[in-house]
Biopython code that builds the backbone (N, CA, C, O; Angstrom):
import numpy as np
from Bio.PDB.StructureBuilder import StructureBuilder

atoms = [
    (1, "GLY", "N", (-44.506, 96.409, 29.761)),
    (1, "GLY", "CA", (-44.687, 94.984, 29.811)),
    (1, "GLY", "C", (-46.159, 94.612, 29.802)),
    (1, "GLY", "O", (-47.027, 95.485, 29.780)),
    (2, "PRO", "N", (-46.434, 93.335, 29.820)),
    (2, "PRO", "CA", (-47.825, 92.881, 29.832)),
    (2, "PRO", "C", (-48.460, 93.148, 31.198)),
    (2, "PRO", "O", (-47.774, 93.219, 32.218)),
    (3, "THR", "N", (-49.760, 93.290, 31.191)),
    (3, "THR", "CA", (-50.486, 93.489, 32.441)),
    (3, "THR", "C", (-50.700, 92.147, 33.129)),
    (3, "THR", "O", (-50.572, 91.090, 32.513)),
    (4, "LEU", "N", (-51.025, 92.207, 34.401)),
    (4, "LEU", "CA", (-51.335, 90.983, 35.138)),
    (4, "LEU", "C", (-52.541, 90.275, 34.517)),
    (4, "LEU", "O", (-52.589, 89.045, 34.468)),
    (5, "ALA", "N", (-53.511, 91.059, 34.045)),
    (5, "ALA", "CA", (-54.683, 90.476, 33.389)),
    (5, "ALA", "C", (-54.289, 89.724, 32.121)),
    (5, "ALA", "O", (-54.825, 88.651, 31.844)),
    (6, "GLN", "N", (-53.356, 90.283, 31.352)),
    (6, "GLN", "CA", (-52.891, 89.618, 30.134)),
    (6, "GLN", "C", (-52.179, 88.314, 30.463)),
    (6, "GLN", "O", (-52.376, 87.305, 29.786)),
    (7, "ILE", "N", (-51.354, 88.337, 31.499)),
    (7, "ILE", "CA", (-50.646, 87.120, 31.913)),
    (7, "ILE", "C", (-51.646, 86.051, 32.346)),
    (7, "ILE", "O", (-51.499, 84.882, 31.990)),
    (8, "GLU", "N", (-52.649, 86.443, 33.104)),
    (8, "GLU", "CA", (-53.679, 85.490, 33.531)),
    (8, "GLU", "C", (-54.449, 84.934, 32.336)),
    (8, "GLU", "O", (-54.802, 83.755, 32.317)),
    (9, "GLU", "N", (-54.705, 85.769, 31.351)),
    (9, "GLU", "CA", (-55.388, 85.316, 30.134)),
    (9, "GLU", "C", (-54.530, 84.278, 29.401)),
    (9, "GLU", "O", (-55.050, 83.263, 28.938)),
    (10, "TRP", "N", (-53.231, 84.526, 29.294)),
    (10, "TRP", "CA", (-52.335, 83.557, 28.645)),
    (10, "TRP", "C", (-52.314, 82.244, 29.412)),
    (10, "TRP", "O", (-52.322, 81.174, 28.803)),
    (11, "LYS", "N", (-52.287, 82.309, 30.734)),
    (11, "LYS", "CA", (-52.280, 81.084, 31.544)),
    (11, "LYS", "C", (-53.575, 80.297, 31.335)),
    (11, "LYS", "O", (-53.559, 79.067, 31.300)),
    (12, "THR", "N", (-54.680, 81.001, 31.197)),
    (12, "THR", "CA", (-55.950, 80.335, 30.922)),
    (12, "THR", "C", (-55.931, 79.702, 29.537)),
    (12, "THR", "O", (-56.391, 78.575, 29.355)),
    (13, "GLN", "N", (-55.404, 80.424, 28.573)),
    (13, "GLN", "CA", (-55.385, 79.951, 27.193)),
    (13, "GLN", "C", (-54.403, 78.802, 26.981)),
    (13, "GLN", "O", (-54.728, 77.837, 26.289)),
    (14, "TYR", "N", (-53.199, 78.893, 27.569)),
    (14, "TYR", "CA", (-52.142, 77.913, 27.292)),
    (14, "TYR", "C", (-51.873, 76.954, 28.441)),
    (14, "TYR", "O", (-51.164, 75.965, 28.259)),
    (15, "GLY", "N", (-52.422, 77.224, 29.618)),
    (15, "GLY", "CA", (-52.205, 76.359, 30.770)),
    (15, "GLY", "C", (-51.393, 77.072, 31.842)),
    (15, "GLY", "O", (-50.496, 77.861, 31.543)),
    (16, "GLU", "N", (-51.722, 76.782, 33.085)),
    (16, "GLU", "CA", (-51.071, 77.435, 34.227)),
    (16, "GLU", "C", (-49.557, 77.272, 34.214)),
    (16, "GLU", "O", (-48.829, 78.183, 34.609)),
    (17, "THR", "N", (-49.085, 76.123, 33.764)),
    (17, "THR", "CA", (-47.644, 75.858, 33.807)),
    (17, "THR", "C", (-46.974, 76.015, 32.446)),
    (17, "THR", "O", (-45.869, 75.512, 32.239)),
    (18, "ALA", "N", (-47.630, 76.709, 31.516)),
    (18, "ALA", "CA", (-47.102, 76.803, 30.155)),
    (18, "ALA", "C", (-46.642, 78.207, 29.768)),
    (18, "ALA", "O", (-46.287, 78.431, 28.611)),
    (19, "VAL", "N", (-46.638, 79.161, 30.710)),
    (19, "VAL", "CA", (-46.240, 80.531, 30.403)),
    (19, "VAL", "C", (-45.010, 80.874, 31.241)),
    (19, "VAL", "O", (-44.997, 80.687, 32.458)),
    (20, "PHE", "N", (-43.977, 81.382, 30.564)),
    (20, "PHE", "CA", (-42.684, 81.639, 31.195)),
    (20, "PHE", "C", (-42.163, 83.017, 30.811)),
    (20, "PHE", "O", (-42.682, 83.655, 29.896)),
    (21, "VAL", "N", (-41.133, 83.468, 31.519)),
    (21, "VAL", "CA", (-40.431, 84.688, 31.155)),
    (21, "VAL", "C", (-38.936, 84.396, 31.200)),
    (21, "VAL", "O", (-38.448, 83.729, 32.112)),
    (22, "THR", "N", (-38.224, 84.899, 30.212)),
    (22, "THR", "CA", (-36.771, 84.790, 30.147)),
    (22, "THR", "C", (-36.206, 86.202, 30.101)),
    (22, "THR", "O", (-36.643, 87.028, 29.301)),
    (23, "SER", "N", (-35.230, 86.475, 30.966)),
    (23, "SER", "CA", (-34.561, 87.772, 30.978)),
    (23, "SER", "C", (-33.269, 87.657, 30.189)),
    (23, "SER", "O", (-32.359, 86.921, 30.570)),
    (24, "LEU", "N", (-33.196, 88.388, 29.091)),
    (24, "LEU", "CA", (-31.994, 88.365, 28.260)),
    (24, "LEU", "C", (-30.975, 89.393, 28.736)),
    (24, "LEU", "O", (-29.769, 89.190, 28.591)),
    (25, "THR", "N", (-31.451, 90.479, 29.296)),
    (25, "THR", "CA", (-30.617, 91.493, 29.944)),
    (25, "THR", "C", (-31.402, 91.936, 31.177)),
    (25, "THR", "O", (-32.557, 91.543, 31.340)),
    (26, "PRO", "N", (-30.802, 92.742, 32.040)),
    (26, "PRO", "CA", (-31.572, 93.221, 33.201)),
    (26, "PRO", "C", (-32.824, 94.009, 32.813)),
    (26, "PRO", "O", (-33.756, 94.113, 33.611)),
    (27, "ASP", "N", (-32.859, 94.562, 31.603)),
    (27, "ASP", "CA", (-33.989, 95.383, 31.173)),
    (27, "ASP", "C", (-34.814, 94.785, 30.041)),
    (27, "ASP", "O", (-35.807, 95.387, 29.633)),
    (28, "TYR", "N", (-34.434, 93.621, 29.522)),
    (28, "TYR", "CA", (-35.149, 93.048, 28.378)),
    (28, "TYR", "C", (-35.639, 91.651, 28.737)),
    (28, "TYR", "O", (-34.842, 90.742, 28.972)),
    (29, "HIS", "N", (-36.956, 91.492, 28.775)),
    (29, "HIS", "CA", (-37.588, 90.237, 29.180)),
    (29, "HIS", "C", (-38.541, 89.781, 28.081)),
    (29, "HIS", "O", (-39.204, 90.597, 27.441)),
    (30, "VAL", "N", (-38.600, 88.485, 27.875)),
    (30, "VAL", "CA", (-39.494, 87.915, 26.872)),
    (30, "VAL", "C", (-40.430, 86.935, 27.569)),
    (30, "VAL", "O", (-39.985, 86.018, 28.260)),
    (31, "VAL", "N", (-41.720, 87.139, 27.382)),
    (31, "VAL", "CA", (-42.736, 86.209, 27.898)),
    (31, "VAL", "C", (-43.082, 85.267, 26.747)),
    (31, "VAL", "O", (-43.336, 85.706, 25.626)),
    (32, "TRP", "N", (-43.089, 83.983, 27.039)),
    (32, "TRP", "CA", (-43.325, 82.990, 25.998)),
    (32, "TRP", "C", (-44.098, 81.819, 26.573)),
    (32, "TRP", "O", (-44.284, 81.698, 27.784)),
    (33, "ARG", "N", (-44.547, 80.952, 25.658)),
    (33, "ARG", "CA", (-45.317, 79.766, 26.037)),
    (33, "ARG", "C", (-44.643, 78.516, 25.479)),
    (33, "ARG", "O", (-43.742, 78.593, 24.644)),
    (34, "THR", "N", (-45.096, 77.383, 25.955)),
    (34, "THR", "CA", (-44.562, 76.120, 25.457)),
    (34, "THR", "C", (-45.144, 75.796, 24.083)),
    (34, "THR", "O", (-46.103, 76.418, 23.625)),
    (35, "LEU", "N", (-44.543, 74.823, 23.458)),
    (35, "LEU", "CA", (-44.898, 74.367, 22.119)),
    (35, "LEU", "C", (-45.731, 73.098, 22.244)),
    (35, "LEU", "O", (-45.433, 72.244, 23.079)),
    (36, "THR", "N", (-46.773, 72.962, 21.423)),
    (36, "THR", "CA", (-47.559, 71.728, 21.430)),
    (36, "THR", "C", (-46.927, 70.713, 20.472)),
    (36, "THR", "O", (-46.117, 71.072, 19.617)),
    (37, "ARG", "N", (-47.299, 69.475, 20.623)),
    (37, "ARG", "CA", (-46.777, 68.429, 19.740)),
    (37, "ARG", "C", (-47.200, 68.675, 18.291)),
    (37, "ARG", "O", (-46.407, 68.487, 17.369)),
    (38, "PHE", "N", (-48.434, 69.090, 18.097)),
    (38, "PHE", "CA", (-48.924, 69.386, 16.755)),
    (38, "PHE", "C", (-48.088, 70.506, 16.112)),
    (38, "PHE", "O", (-47.687, 70.396, 14.953)),
    (39, "GLU", "N", (-47.831, 71.570, 16.859)),
    (39, "GLU", "CA", (-47.022, 72.675, 16.329)),
    (39, "GLU", "C", (-45.615, 72.202, 15.993)),
    (39, "GLU", "O", (-45.063, 72.588, 14.963)),
    (40, "TYR", "N", (-45.027, 71.368, 16.854)),
    (40, "TYR", "CA", (-43.685, 70.848, 16.616)),
    (40, "TYR", "C", (-43.640, 69.994, 15.346)),
    (40, "TYR", "O", (-42.726, 70.137, 14.534)),
    (41, "ARG", "N", (-44.619, 69.115, 15.176)),
    (41, "ARG", "CA", (-44.663, 68.271, 13.981)),
    (41, "ARG", "C", (-44.742, 69.118, 12.712)),
    (41, "ARG", "O", (-44.067, 68.830, 11.723)),
    (42, "ARG", "N", (-45.569, 70.164, 12.744)),
    (42, "ARG", "CA", (-45.712, 71.050, 11.584)),
    (42, "ARG", "C", (-44.397, 71.768, 11.274)),
    (42, "ARG", "O", (-44.023, 71.891, 10.108)),
    (43, "LEU", "N", (-43.695, 72.240, 12.298)),
    (43, "LEU", "CA", (-42.411, 72.911, 12.090)),
    (43, "LEU", "C", (-41.384, 71.957, 11.478)),
    (43, "LEU", "O", (-40.675, 72.316, 10.538)),
    (44, "VAL", "N", (-41.311, 70.746, 12.016)),
    (44, "VAL", "CA", (-40.360, 69.756, 11.502)),
    (44, "VAL", "C", (-40.663, 69.430, 10.047)),
    (44, "VAL", "O", (-39.751, 69.348, 9.225)),
    (45, "LYS", "N", (-41.916, 69.248, 9.731)),
    (45, "LYS", "CA", (-42.314, 68.937, 8.352)),
    (45, "LYS", "C", (-41.913, 70.064, 7.400)),
    (45, "LYS", "O", (-41.383, 69.802, 6.320)),
    (46, "ASN", "N", (-42.161, 71.308, 7.789)),
    (46, "ASN", "CA", (-41.802, 72.450, 6.934)),
    (46, "ASN", "C", (-40.297, 72.532, 6.700)),
    (46, "ASN", "O", (-39.849, 72.795, 5.584)),
    (47, "ILE", "N", (-39.527, 72.306, 7.746)),
    (47, "ILE", "CA", (-38.068, 72.366, 7.620)),
    (47, "ILE", "C", (-37.574, 71.223, 6.734)),
    (47, "ILE", "O", (-36.729, 71.437, 5.865)),
    (48, "GLU", "N", (-38.091, 70.019, 6.944)),
    (48, "GLU", "CA", (-37.692, 68.881, 6.117)),
    (48, "GLU", "C", (-37.985, 69.127, 4.645)),
    (48, "GLU", "O", (-37.164, 68.807, 3.786)),
    (49, "GLN", "N", (-39.141, 69.690, 4.350)),
    (49, "GLN", "CA", (-39.514, 69.970, 2.959)),
    (49, "GLN", "C", (-38.577, 71.004, 2.339)),
    (49, "GLN", "O", (-38.178, 70.861, 1.183)),
    (50, "ALA", "N", (-38.226, 72.029, 3.087)),
    (50, "ALA", "CA", (-37.342, 73.066, 2.563)),
    (50, "ALA", "C", (-35.949, 72.515, 2.280)),
    (50, "ALA", "O", (-35.352, 72.841, 1.254)),
    (51, "VAL", "N", (-35.429, 71.689, 3.174)),
    (51, "VAL", "CA", (-34.100, 71.099, 2.969)),
    (51, "VAL", "C", (-34.137, 70.116, 1.799)),
    (51, "VAL", "O", (-33.237, 70.120, 0.959)),
    (52, "ALA", "N", (-35.172, 69.275, 1.739)),
    (52, "ALA", "CA", (-35.290, 68.292, 0.658)),
    (52, "ALA", "C", (-35.407, 68.951, -0.708)),
    (52, "ALA", "O", (-34.921, 68.410, -1.701)),
    (53, "SER", "N", (-36.040, 70.103, -0.766)),
    (53, "SER", "CA", (-36.191, 70.796, -2.048)),
    (53, "SER", "C", (-34.900, 71.468, -2.498)),
    (53, "SER", "O", (-34.781, 71.893, -3.647)),
    (54, "GLY", "N", (-33.945, 71.561, -1.595)),
    (54, "GLY", "CA", (-32.664, 72.173, -1.939)),
    (54, "GLY", "C", (-32.678, 73.686, -1.920)),
    (54, "GLY", "O", (-31.724, 74.317, -2.374)),
    (55, "THR", "N", (-33.744, 74.284, -1.401)),
    (55, "THR", "CA", (-33.823, 75.742, -1.390)),
    (55, "THR", "C", (-33.015, 76.366, -0.262)),
    (55, "THR", "O", (-32.631, 77.533, -0.340)),
    (56, "ILE", "N", (-32.753, 75.578, 0.804)),
    (56, "ILE", "CA", (-31.937, 76.087, 1.906)),
    (56, "ILE", "C", (-30.998, 75.000, 2.404)),
    (56, "ILE", "O", (-31.251, 73.810, 2.214)),
    (57, "SER", "N", (-29.914, 75.419, 3.041)),
    (57, "SER", "CA", (-28.966, 74.484, 3.626)),
    (57, "SER", "C", (-29.465, 74.038, 4.998)),
    (57, "SER", "O", (-30.411, 74.611, 5.539)),
    (58, "GLN", "N", (-28.830, 73.026, 5.548)),
    (58, "GLN", "CA", (-29.213, 72.538, 6.873)),
    (58, "GLN", "C", (-28.985, 73.608, 7.931)),
    (58, "GLN", "O", (-29.800, 73.751, 8.843)),
    (59, "SER", "N", (-27.898, 74.362, 7.830)),
    (59, "SER", "CA", (-27.646, 75.410, 8.828)),
    (59, "SER", "C", (-28.681, 76.526, 8.728)),
    (59, "SER", "O", (-29.108, 77.063, 9.749)),
    (60, "GLU", "N", (-29.085, 76.879, 7.517)),
    (60, "GLU", "CA", (-30.135, 77.880, 7.341)),
    (60, "GLU", "C", (-31.466, 77.342, 7.859)),
    (60, "GLU", "O", (-32.265, 78.093, 8.419)),
    (61, "ALA", "N", (-31.704, 76.056, 7.677)),
    (61, "ALA", "CA", (-32.923, 75.430, 8.198)),
    (61, "ALA", "C", (-32.948, 75.498, 9.723)),
    (61, "ALA", "O", (-33.996, 75.754, 10.316)),
    (62, "ASN", "N", (-31.801, 75.269, 10.357)),
    (62, "ASN", "CA", (-31.728, 75.351, 11.819)),
    (62, "ASN", "C", (-32.056, 76.761, 12.305)),
    (62, "ASN", "O", (-32.802, 76.930, 13.270)),
    (63, "LEU", "N", (-31.498, 77.771, 11.636)),
    (63, "LEU", "CA", (-31.791, 79.160, 12.006)),
    (63, "LEU", "C", (-33.270, 79.480, 11.783)),
    (63, "LEU", "O", (-33.901, 80.131, 12.617)),
    (64, "ASN", "N", (-33.813, 79.027, 10.668)),
    (64, "ASN", "CA", (-35.230, 79.247, 10.384)),
    (64, "ASN", "C", (-36.109, 78.583, 11.444)),
    (64, "ASN", "O", (-37.132, 79.137, 11.847)),
    (65, "ASN", "N", (-35.707, 77.405, 11.887)),
    (65, "ASN", "CA", (-36.474, 76.698, 12.901)),
    (65, "ASN", "C", (-36.472, 77.468, 14.224)),
    (65, "ASN", "O", (-37.513, 77.597, 14.868)),
    (66, "GLU", "N", (-35.309, 77.978, 14.631)),
    (66, "GLU", "CA", (-35.234, 78.786, 15.848)),
    (66, "GLU", "C", (-36.157, 79.992, 15.754)),
    (66, "GLU", "O", (-36.884, 80.311, 16.695)),
    (67, "GLU", "N", (-36.115, 80.656, 14.606)),
    (67, "GLU", "CA", (-36.952, 81.842, 14.412)),
    (67, "GLU", "C", (-38.437, 81.482, 14.384)),
    (67, "GLU", "O", (-39.264, 82.223, 14.916)),
    (68, "ALA", "N", (-38.779, 80.359, 13.774)),
    (68, "ALA", "CA", (-40.177, 79.934, 13.700)),
    (68, "ALA", "C", (-40.726, 79.598, 15.088)),
    (68, "ALA", "O", (-41.858, 79.957, 15.411)),
    (69, "ILE", "N", (-39.927, 78.913, 15.906)),
    (69, "ILE", "CA", (-40.348, 78.585, 17.270)),
    (69, "ILE", "C", (-40.538, 79.863, 18.076)),
    (69, "ILE", "O", (-41.528, 80.013, 18.793)),
    (70, "THR", "N", (-39.585, 80.783, 17.955)),
    (70, "THR", "CA", (-39.671, 82.043, 18.698)),
    (70, "THR", "C", (-40.873, 82.859, 18.244)),
    (70, "THR", "O", (-41.574, 83.447, 19.067)),
    (71, "GLU", "N", (-41.111, 82.898, 16.949)),
    (71, "GLU", "CA", (-42.250, 83.643, 16.409)),
    (71, "GLU", "C", (-43.572, 83.035, 16.894)),
    (71, "GLU", "O", (-44.503, 83.764, 17.236)),
    (72, "LEU", "N", (-43.647, 81.731, 16.922)),
    (72, "LEU", "CA", (-44.865, 81.036, 17.324)),
    (72, "LEU", "C", (-45.149, 81.168, 18.819)),
    (72, "LEU", "O", (-46.304, 81.318, 19.219)),
    (73, "CYS", "N", (-44.113, 81.116, 19.640)),
    (73, "CYS", "CA", (-44.307, 81.003, 21.086)),
    (73, "CYS", "C", (-44.106, 82.293, 21.877)),
    (73, "CYS", "O", (-44.486, 82.349, 23.046)),
    (74, "SER", "N", (-43.526, 83.320, 21.282)),
    (74, "SER", "CA", (-43.351, 84.590, 22.004)),
    (74, "SER", "C", (-44.704, 85.256, 22.207)),
    (74, "SER", "O", (-45.501, 85.384, 21.278)),
    (75, "LEU", "N", (-44.942, 85.672, 23.434)),
    (75, "LEU", "CA", (-46.189, 86.355, 23.771)),
    (75, "LEU", "C", (-45.975, 87.855, 23.949)),
    (75, "LEU", "O", (-46.817, 88.659, 23.550)),
    (76, "PHE", "N", (-44.835, 88.230, 24.554)),
    (76, "PHE", "CA", (-44.516, 89.644, 24.746)),
    (76, "PHE", "C", (-43.013, 89.807, 24.919)),
    (76, "PHE", "O", (-42.417, 89.105, 25.736)),
    (77, "PRO", "N", (-42.390, 90.699, 24.184)),
    (77, "PRO", "CA", (-42.952, 91.346, 23.008)),
    (77, "PRO", "C", (-43.103, 90.325, 21.884)),
    (77, "PRO", "O", (-42.381, 89.330, 21.830)),
    (78, "LEU", "N", (-44.045, 90.587, 20.995)),
    (78, "LEU", "CA", (-44.229, 89.683, 19.866)),
    (78, "LEU", "C", (-42.985, 89.713, 18.993)),
    (78, "LEU", "O", (-42.420, 90.777, 18.737)),
    (79, "PHE", "N", (-42.563, 88.545, 18.541)),
    (79, "PHE", "CA", (-41.405, 88.434, 17.660)),
    (79, "PHE", "C", (-41.896, 88.015, 16.287)),
    (79, "PHE", "O", (-42.651, 87.051, 16.154)),
    (80, "THR", "N", (-41.470, 88.733, 15.282)),
    (80, "THR", "CA", (-41.679, 88.315, 13.899)),
    (80, "THR", "C", (-40.332, 88.368, 13.209)),
    (80, "THR", "O", (-39.438, 89.102, 13.630)),
    (81, "ARG", "N", (-40.190, 87.605, 12.172)),
    (81, "ARG", "CA", (-38.917, 87.612, 11.444)),
    (81, "ARG", "C", (-38.625, 88.991, 10.879)),
    (81, "ARG", "O", (-37.463, 89.382, 10.764)),
    (82, "GLN", "N", (-39.675, 89.735, 10.522)),
    (82, "GLN", "CA", (-39.487, 91.090, 10.023)),
    (82, "GLN", "C", (-39.030, 92.023, 11.145)),
    (82, "GLN", "O", (-38.232, 92.930, 10.907)),
    (83, "SER", "N", (-39.529, 91.810, 12.366)),
    (83, "SER", "CA", (-39.129, 92.651, 13.492)),
    (83, "SER", "C", (-37.760, 92.255, 14.021)),
    (83, "SER", "O", (-37.187, 92.959, 14.852)),
    (84, "GLY", "N", (-37.237, 91.147, 13.551)),
    (84, "GLY", "CA", (-35.965, 90.639, 14.026)),
    (84, "GLY", "C", (-34.757, 91.479, 13.655)),
    (84, "GLY", "O", (-33.661, 91.236, 14.161)),
    (85, "GLN", "N", (-34.931, 92.446, 12.798)),
    (85, "GLN", "CA", (-33.806, 93.285, 12.377)),
    (85, "GLN", "C", (-33.185, 94.035, 13.539)),
    (85, "GLN", "O", (-31.962, 94.156, 13.609)),
    (86, "GLY", "N", (-34.004, 94.543, 14.456)),
    (86, "GLY", "CA", (-33.491, 95.383, 15.520)),
    (86, "GLY", "C", (-33.278, 94.681, 16.838)),
    (86, "GLY", "O", (-33.131, 95.343, 17.865)),
    (87, "ILE", "N", (-33.256, 93.360, 16.846)),
    (87, "ILE", "CA", (-33.117, 92.637, 18.106)),
    (87, "ILE", "C", (-31.728, 92.035, 18.245)),
    (87, "ILE", "O", (-30.945, 92.014, 17.295)),
    (88, "MET", "N", (-31.441, 91.555, 19.423)),
    (88, "MET", "CA", (-30.180, 90.864, 19.669)),
    (88, "MET", "C", (-30.124, 89.592, 18.827)),
    (88, "MET", "O", (-31.121, 88.881, 18.695)),
    (89, "ALA", "N", (-28.972, 89.316, 18.270)),
    (89, "ALA", "CA", (-28.823, 88.176, 17.358)),
    (89, "ALA", "C", (-29.153, 86.844, 18.021)),
    (89, "ALA", "O", (-29.644, 85.930, 17.359)),
    (90, "GLY", "N", (-28.892, 86.726, 19.303)),
    (90, "GLY", "CA", (-29.095, 85.450, 19.986)),
    (90, "GLY", "C", (-30.490, 85.212, 20.510)),
    (90, "GLY", "O", (-30.778, 84.124, 21.009)),
    (91, "LEU", "N", (-31.376, 86.208, 20.413)),
    (91, "LEU", "CA", (-32.720, 86.064, 20.982)),
    (91, "LEU", "C", (-33.446, 84.824, 20.471)),
    (91, "LEU", "O", (-33.926, 84.044, 21.293)),
    (92, "PRO", "N", (-33.554, 84.594, 19.158)),
    (92, "PRO", "CA", (-34.262, 83.385, 18.702)),
    (92, "PRO", "C", (-33.594, 82.091, 19.173)),
    (92, "PRO", "O", (-34.286, 81.116, 19.464)),
    (93, "SER", "N", (-32.283, 82.068, 19.251)),
    (93, "SER", "CA", (-31.582, 80.863, 19.708)),
    (93, "SER", "C", (-31.905, 80.568, 21.165)),
    (93, "SER", "O", (-32.208, 79.429, 21.521)),
    (94, "VAL", "N", (-31.839, 81.598, 22.008)),
    (94, "VAL", "CA", (-32.090, 81.419, 23.440)),
    (94, "VAL", "C", (-33.547, 81.050, 23.696)),
    (94, "VAL", "O", (-33.834, 80.088, 24.409)),
    (95, "ILE", "N", (-34.456, 81.810, 23.120)),
    (95, "ILE", "CA", (-35.877, 81.555, 23.381)),
    (95, "ILE", "C", (-36.298, 80.199, 22.838)),
    (95, "ILE", "O", (-37.021, 79.470, 23.517)),
    (96, "SER", "N", (-35.866, 79.841, 21.633)),
    (96, "SER", "CA", (-36.268, 78.536, 21.086)),
    (96, "SER", "C", (-35.721, 77.394, 21.937)),
    (96, "SER", "O", (-36.400, 76.383, 22.112)),
    (97, "GLN", "N", (-34.518, 77.533, 22.464)),
    (97, "GLN", "CA", (-33.953, 76.492, 23.328)),
    (97, "GLN", "C", (-34.752, 76.389, 24.629)),
    (97, "GLN", "O", (-35.041, 75.288, 25.097)),
    (98, "GLU", "N", (-35.103, 77.526, 25.205)),
    (98, "GLU", "CA", (-35.911, 77.524, 26.423)),
    (98, "GLU", "C", (-37.283, 76.901, 26.164)),
    (98, "GLU", "O", (-37.780, 76.126, 26.981)),
    (99, "VAL", "N", (-37.887, 77.239, 25.036)),
    (99, "VAL", "CA", (-39.190, 76.680, 24.671)),
    (99, "VAL", "C", (-39.096, 75.163, 24.553)),
    (99, "VAL", "O", (-39.944, 74.444, 25.082)),
    (100, "MET", "N", (-38.074, 74.678, 23.864)),
    (100, "MET", "CA", (-37.922, 73.235, 23.687)),
    (100, "MET", "C", (-37.749, 72.531, 25.030)),
    (100, "MET", "O", (-38.353, 71.484, 25.262)),
    (101, "GLU", "N", (-36.935, 73.093, 25.906)),
    (101, "GLU", "CA", (-36.719, 72.479, 27.220)),
    (101, "GLU", "C", (-38.013, 72.440, 28.025)),
    (101, "GLU", "O", (-38.355, 71.409, 28.603)),
    (102, "ALA", "N", (-38.735, 73.560, 28.065)),
    (102, "ALA", "CA", (-39.980, 73.613, 28.839)),
    (102, "ALA", "C", (-41.094, 72.786, 28.199)),
    (102, "ALA", "O", (-42.062, 72.423, 28.867)),
    (103, "SER", "N", (-40.959, 72.492, 26.910)),
    (103, "SER", "CA", (-41.970, 71.704, 26.198)),
    (103, "SER", "C", (-41.722, 70.206, 26.304)),
    (103, "SER", "O", (-42.391, 69.413, 25.641)),
    (104, "GLY", "N", (-40.771, 69.823, 27.128)),
    (104, "GLY", "CA", (-40.567, 68.412, 27.418)),
    (104, "GLY", "C", (-39.485, 67.727, 26.606)),
    (104, "GLY", "O", (-39.409, 66.498, 26.611)),
    (105, "PHE", "N", (-38.648, 68.478, 25.910)),
    (105, "PHE", "CA", (-37.591, 67.864, 25.120)),
    (105, "PHE", "C", (-36.322, 67.610, 25.919)),
    (105, "PHE", "O", (-35.362, 67.036, 25.406)),
    (106, "VAL", "N", (-36.320, 68.039, 27.172)),
    (106, "VAL", "CA", (-35.228, 67.758, 28.096)),
    (106, "VAL", "C", (-35.865, 67.322, 29.410)),
    (106, "VAL", "O", (-36.741, 68.010, 29.934)),
    (107, "ALA", "N", (-35.434, 66.198, 29.937)),
    (107, "ALA", "CA", (-36.001, 65.710, 31.192)),
    (107, "ALA", "C", (-35.582, 66.611, 32.349)),
    (107, "ALA", "O", (-34.429, 67.038, 32.418)),
    (108, "GLN", "N", (-36.502, 66.898, 33.247)),
    (108, "GLN", "CA", (-36.194, 67.704, 34.431)),
    (108, "GLN", "C", (-35.435, 66.882, 35.454)),
    (108, "GLN", "O", (-34.576, 67.395, 36.171)),
    (109, "GLU", "N", (-35.763, 65.599, 35.513)),
    (109, "GLU", "CA", (-35.097, 64.733, 36.474)),
    (109, "GLU", "C", (-35.063, 63.316, 35.916)),
    (109, "GLU", "O", (-36.066, 62.813, 35.408)),
    (110, "VAL", "N", (-33.926, 62.693, 36.012)),
    (110, "VAL", "CA", (-33.782, 61.305, 35.578)),
    (110, "VAL", "C", (-33.215, 60.534, 36.773)),
    (110, "VAL", "O", (-32.200, 60.917, 37.355)),
    (111, "ARG", "N", (-33.892, 59.449, 37.121)),
    (111, "ARG", "CA", (-33.443, 58.643, 38.268)),
    (111, "ARG", "C", (-33.337, 57.186, 37.863)),
    (111, "ARG", "O", (-34.146, 56.681, 37.085)),
    (112, "GLN", "N", (-32.361, 56.539, 38.386)),
    (112, "GLN", "CA", (-32.238, 55.105, 38.171)),
    (112, "GLN", "C", (-33.174, 54.392, 39.144)),
    (112, "GLN", "O", (-33.256, 54.769, 40.313)),
    (113, "LEU", "N", (-33.864, 53.386, 38.681)),
    (113, "LEU", "CA", (-34.773, 52.631, 39.539)),
    (113, "LEU", "C", (-34.138, 51.334, 40.005)),
    (113, "LEU", "O", (-34.764, 50.569, 40.739)),
]
sb = StructureBuilder()
sb.init_structure("model")
sb.init_model(0)
sb.init_chain("A")
sb.init_seg("    ")
for serial, (resi, resn, name, xyz) in enumerate(atoms, 1):
    if name == "N":
        sb.init_residue(resn, " ", resi, " ")
    sb.init_atom(name, np.array(xyz, "f"), 0.0, 1.0, " ", f" {name:<3s}", serial, name[0])
structure = sb.get_structure()
């Protein structure tokens, strides 16, 4: 796994509250960071262009988006679409959902005033 020094470096680079770990199994853990608004806008634009051009379907675009978020935000182990051959099928889905939630796309608390 990553060293404590590496984790501290990531916290300095991405922010104290922007580095997380998700355990997919008792022995497999993924360290990741949150997504910035700029990165999110770029991902959305790329997916929209691909769907509009007719080169991929909406469902393929959704899968590509999950993989792109996971590739962008995974810190350890690094995830690439090429390295995705030997991983669990659900890893990009789980990590991208966690990234989106921690990046502010789901409210932590909602209260009526």
